[in-house]
C-alpha positions in Angstrom: -5.1 -42.5 -149.1 -8.0 -44.1 -147.3 -7.2 -45.9 -144.1 -7.2 -49.6 -144.2 -10.0 -51.3 -142.3 -8.9 -52.7 -138.9 -9.7 -56.3 -138.1 -12.6 -56.7 -135.7 -11.4 -57.7 -132.2 -13.6 -58.4 -129.3 -11.4 -58.5 -126.1 -14.3 -60.0 -124.1 -14.8 -63.0 -126.4 -12.1 -65.1 -124.7 -13.4 -64.2 -121.2 -16.9 -65.2 -122.1 -15.7 -68.5 -123.5 -13.8 -69.2 -120.3 -16.8 -68.2 -118.1 -19.0 -70.6 -120.1 -16.5 -73.3 -119.8 -16.2 -72.8 -116.1 -19.9 -72.8 -115.6 -20.2 -76.0 -117.5 -17.4 -77.5 -115.5 -18.9 -76.4 -112.1 -22.3 -77.9 -113.1 -20.6 -81.2 -114.0 -18.7 -81.2 -110.7 -21.0 -79.9 -108.0 -19.5 -79.2 -104.6 -19.9 -82.1 -102.2 -18.0 -83.5 -99.2 -18.8 -87.0 -100.4 -18.1 -88.1 -103.9 -18.3 -91.5 -105.7 -16.1 -91.8 -108.8 -18.0 -93.2 -111.8 -17.5 -93.2 -115.5 -19.1 -89.8 -115.6 -16.3 -88.0 -113.6 -13.2 -90.2 -114.3 -11.2 -89.2 -117.3 -8.4 -91.1 -119.0 -5.8 -90.3 -121.7 -2.5 -91.8 -122.8 0.6 -90.5 -121.2 3.8 -89.6 -123.2 5.1 -93.2 -122.8 1.7 -94.3 -123.9 1.9 -92.3 -127.1 5.4 -93.7 -127.7 4.0 -97.2 -127.1 1.3 -96.7 -129.6 3.8 -95.4 -132.2 6.0 -98.5 -131.5 3.0 -100.7 -132.2 2.3 -98.9 -135.4 5.9 -99.4 -136.6 5.8 -103.1 -135.6 2.5 -103.5 -137.5 3.8 -101.8 -140.7 7.0 -103.9 -140.5 5.0 -107.1 -140.1 2.8 -106.3 -143.1 5.8 -105.3 -145.2 7.8 -108.4 -144.5 5.0 -110.8 -143.9 6.2 -111.7 -140.4 3.8 -114.0 -138.5 5.8 -113.6 -135.3 5.7 -109.8 -135.8 1.9 -109.9 -136.0 1.8 -112.0 -132.8 4.1 -109.7 -131.0 2.2 -106.6 -132.2 -1.2 -107.9 -131.1 0.1 -109.2 -127.8 1.5 -105.8 -126.9 -1.7 -104.1 -128.1 -3.8 -106.4 -126.0 -1.6 -105.6 -123.0 -2.1 -101.9 -123.6 -5.9 -102.3 -123.8 -5.9 -104.3 -120.5 -3.7 -101.7 -118.9 -6.2 -99.0 -119.9 -9.0 -100.8 -118.2 -7.0 -101.4 -115.1 -6.0 -97.8 -114.9 -9.5 -96.6 -115.2 -10.9 -99.1 -112.7 -8.3 -98.1 -110.1 -10.3 -94.9 -109.6 -13.8 -95.9 -110.7 -15.9 -97.0 -107.8 -13.9 -95.2 -105.1 -15.9 -93.2 -102.5 -14.4 -90.1 -101.1 -15.2 -88.4 -97.8 -13.8 -85.1 -96.5 -13.5 -84.0 -92.9 -13.8 -80.2 -92.5 -10.4 -78.6 -91.6 -9.6 -77.0 -88.3 -9.2 -73.1 -88.3 -5.8 -71.8 -89.1 -4.0 -68.5 -89.4 -3.3 -66.8 -92.7 0.0 -67.9 -94.0 -0.1 -71.2 -92.2 -0.9 -74.6 -93.7 -4.5 -75.8 -93.6 -4.7 -79.6 -93.3 -7.5 -81.4 -95.0 -8.3 -85.1 -94.2 -9.6 -87.2 -97.0 -11.0 -90.7 -96.6 -10.8 -93.1 -99.6 -13.1 -96.1 -99.3 -13.4 -99.1 -101.7 -16.0 -101.8 -101.9 -14.4 -103.9 -104.6 -12.7 -107.2 -103.8 -9.4 -106.1 -105.3 -6.8 -103.6 -104.0 -6.1 -100.3 -105.6 -2.6 -99.1 -106.0 -0.7 -95.9 -106.9 -3.5 -93.3 -106.2 -2.2 -89.8 -105.9 -4.0 -86.7 -104.5 -3.1 -83.1 -104.5 -4.6 -79.7 -103.9 -5.1 -77.7 -107.1 -3.4 -74.4 -106.2 -2.5 -72.0 -108.9 1.1 -70.9 -109.1 2.2 -73.6 -106.7 4.2 -76.7 -107.6 1.9 -79.8 -107.1 2.6 -81.8 -104.0 1.3 -85.3 -104.4 0.3 -87.6 -101.6 0.3 -91.2 -102.8 -1.6 -94.1 -101.2 -3.0 -97.6 -101.8 -6.5 -98.8 -100.8 -6.9 -102.3 -99.7 -9.7 -104.6 -101.0 -13.0 -103.5 -99.3 -10.9 -101.2 -97.1 -10.3 -97.5 -96.6 -7.3 -95.1 -96.4 -6.9 -91.7 -94.9 -4.8 -89.1 -96.8 -3.9 -85.6 -95.4 -3.5 -82.7 -97.8 -2.4 -79.2 -97.0 -2.7 -75.8 -98.7 -1.7 -72.3 -97.6 -4.3 -69.6 -97.6 -3.0 -66.1 -98.3 -5.8 -64.1 -96.7 -8.3 -64.4 -93.9 -12.0 -65.2 -94.0 -14.2 -68.2 -94.5 -12.7 -69.7 -97.7 -14.0 -72.4 -100.0 -11.6 -75.3 -100.2 -9.7 -75.6 -103.4 -10.3 -78.4 -105.9 -8.6 -81.8 -105.1 -7.2 -83.8 -108.0 -6.9 -87.6 -108.0 -4.7 -89.4 -110.4 -3.3 -92.8 -111.1 -1.1 -94.4 -113.8 -1.1 -97.9 -112.4 -0.1 -100.4 -113.6 2.2 -99.7 -116.6 2.1 -95.9 -116.8 0.7 -95.9 -120.4 -2.5 -94.1 -119.4 -3.3 -91.4 -116.9 -6.8 -91.5 -115.2 -7.8 -88.6 -113.1 -10.8 -86.8 -111.5 -11.5 -83.5 -109.9 -13.3 -83.1 -106.6 -14.8 -79.8 -105.4 -15.4 -80.1 -101.6 -18.4 -78.2 -100.1 -16.7 -77.6 -96.8 -15.0 -74.3 -96.0 -11.9 -73.3 -94.0 -12.0 -70.5 -91.4 -8.8 -68.5 -91.7 -7.8 -66.1 -88.9 -5.7 -63.0 -89.6 -2.0 -63.5 -89.4 -0.7 -62.4 -86.0 1.5 -59.4 -85.9 5.2 -60.3 -85.3 6.8 -58.9 -83.3 3.6 -57.9 -81.4 3.3 -54.7 -79.4 2.7 -55.0 -75.7 -0.9 -55.4 -74.5 -2.8 -52.3 -73.5 -3.0 -51.7 -69.8 -5.6 -53.6 -67.9 -7.9 -51.9 -65.5 -9.1 -53.0 -62.1 -12.8 -53.8 -61.7 -14.3 -54.0 -58.3 -12.5 -53.9 -54.9 -14.5 -56.3 -52.8 -12.7 -57.9 -49.9 -13.6 -60.7 -47.5 -12.9 -60.8 -43.8 -13.0 -63.5 -41.3 -12.8 -63.6 -37.5 -9.5 -65.3 -36.4 -9.8 -67.6 -33.4 -7.8 -65.1 -31.3 -10.1 -62.3 -32.0 -8.1 -60.4 -34.6 -9.7 -59.6 -38.0 -7.6 -60.4 -41.0 -8.6 -59.2 -44.4 -8.1 -61.4 -47.5 -8.0 -64.7 -45.7 -10.4 -67.5 -45.1 -10.5 -70.9 -43.4 -8.5 -73.6 -45.0 -10.5 -75.8 -47.4 -9.6 -79.3 -48.4 -8.0 -79.1 -51.8 -6.5 -75.6 -51.5 -3.1 -75.3 -53.1 -0.3 -75.2 -50.5 1.0 -71.9 -51.9 -2.3 -70.3 -50.7 -1.7 -71.4 -47.1 -0.6 -68.6 -44.7 2.4 -70.5 -43.3 3.3 -67.7 -40.8 0.1 -68.4 -39.0 0.3 -72.1 -39.4 2.6 -72.8 -36.4 0.6 -70.6 -34.1 -2.7 -72.2 -35.2 -1.3 -75.7 -34.6 -0.1 -74.7 -31.1 -3.3 -73.1 -30.0 -5.5 -75.7 -31.6 -6.8 -73.3 -34.2 -7.4 -74.0 -37.9 -5.3 -73.2 -40.9 -6.1 -70.2 -43.0 -5.6 -69.6 -46.7 -5.4 -66.5 -48.8 -8.7 -65.5 -50.4 -7.9 -64.9 -54.0 -11.4 -63.7 -54.7 -10.8 -60.6 -52.5 -8.2 -59.2 -54.8 -9.3 -56.7 -57.4 -10.3 -58.2 -60.7 -8.6 -56.8 -63.8 -10.2 -56.5 -67.2 -8.3 -56.1 -70.4 -10.0 -54.5 -73.4 -8.5 -55.1 -76.9 -9.9 -52.0 -78.6 -9.8 -51.3 -82.3 -9.1 -47.6 -81.5 -5.9 -48.6 -79.6 -4.3 -50.2 -82.7 -3.1 -46.9 -84.1 -3.2 -45.5 -87.6 -2.7 -48.7 -89.5 -4.3 -50.3 -92.6 -7.3 -52.6 -92.1 -5.4 -55.9 -92.3 -2.6 -54.6 -90.1 -5.0 -53.6 -87.4 -6.6 -57.0 -87.5 -3.2 -58.7 -87.3 -2.3 -56.6 -84.2 -5.6 -57.4 -82.5 -5.0 -61.1 -83.3 -1.6 -61.0 -81.6 -3.2 -59.2 -78.7 -5.9 -61.9 -78.4 -3.3 -64.6 -78.2 -1.3 -62.7 -75.6 -4.4 -61.8 -73.6 -5.3 -65.4 -73.3 -1.8 -66.2 -72.0 -1.9 -63.4 -69.5 -4.7 -65.0 -67.5 -6.7 -61.8 -67.1 -10.3 -61.4 -68.3 -10.3 -59.6 -71.6 -12.8 -58.3 -74.1 -12.7 -57.2 -77.8 -14.1 -54.1 -79.3 -14.5 -53.7 -83.1 -16.5 -51.1 -84.9 -20.1 -52.3 -84.5 -19.1 -55.3 -82.5 -18.2 -55.9 -78.8 -17.2 -59.2 -77.2 -17.7 -59.0 -73.4 -14.7 -59.8 -71.2 -14.1 -63.4 -70.5 -11.5 -66.2 -70.5 -11.0 -69.6 -71.9 -11.0 -71.4 -75.2 -14.5 -70.3 -76.1 -13.5 -66.6 -75.6 -10.4 -67.0 -77.7 -12.2 -68.9 -80.5 -15.0 -66.3 -80.6 -12.6 -63.4 -80.8 -10.5 -64.9 -83.6 -13.6 -65.8 -85.5 -14.9 -62.2 -85.2 -11.6 -60.9 -86.5 -11.5 -63.4 -89.4 -15.0 -62.5 -90.6 -15.0 -58.8 -89.8 -15.4 -56.5 -92.8 
């Protein structure tokens, strides 16, 4: 018995269709940190109550025709006119708005990234019931609702949680309104051009920092008024912290008319701390970066000068916010 012919099936047909649709959608909504909503990028459809309202109008119209009810005609057309006016008000609530986005501050993977959006209106009437949310797949939508005063502006803060490190494109932002009657839903999609810098998630609990090593052993010496030589001290300078004053010598200096002396902190050995990729142990790539991130945060709190070594990259020892930011950025973008 000959085998029956199998139906032709192309598994890539659906994927190509989705890719074409996505390419068309991206071309229609180019990435930009400033967007003005117009008829081209604001969409509107009836809501479920809107469809029920339309069905009710149809029933009223058929009943009025069947029973020749003049008041039924009046009621039907009055409600229909209200629905048409509601549709225009809903659409105009979004149309004409100008949106501005402020680039978000860096964050760690797993923590919320906050995005600030500015909604500005030039119209002479207020806009009510505008909702914004971040379009995240697999996450329940979290709406932020606001009103925009006539010829005014409103700031809205949105948040999303990145799952991995790197410089990530911001997800789409959805705007929606159902004002005033909830019969229609007008919405728009905004694709920001800004990116978010996401640092690796710090290891928790973090291992202790590697041992710091002393660099240099310079010492300063000064001649005391009595002729003895003391190492690691210097004459008191106005503004020196009281904890640096050598109080054991203070009473004698006052009695003999000498001057106060302070400890010279620059004479102590300087310690450098290296956060080395090789010291993280046999871990996976992301686990190593997480450990180095935790060490960067701990090294900054230690007060010692520290540097970072990655394969093909070395950050010289230093301190301060610029050093911390540079190291975290290097960890976030390293590949």
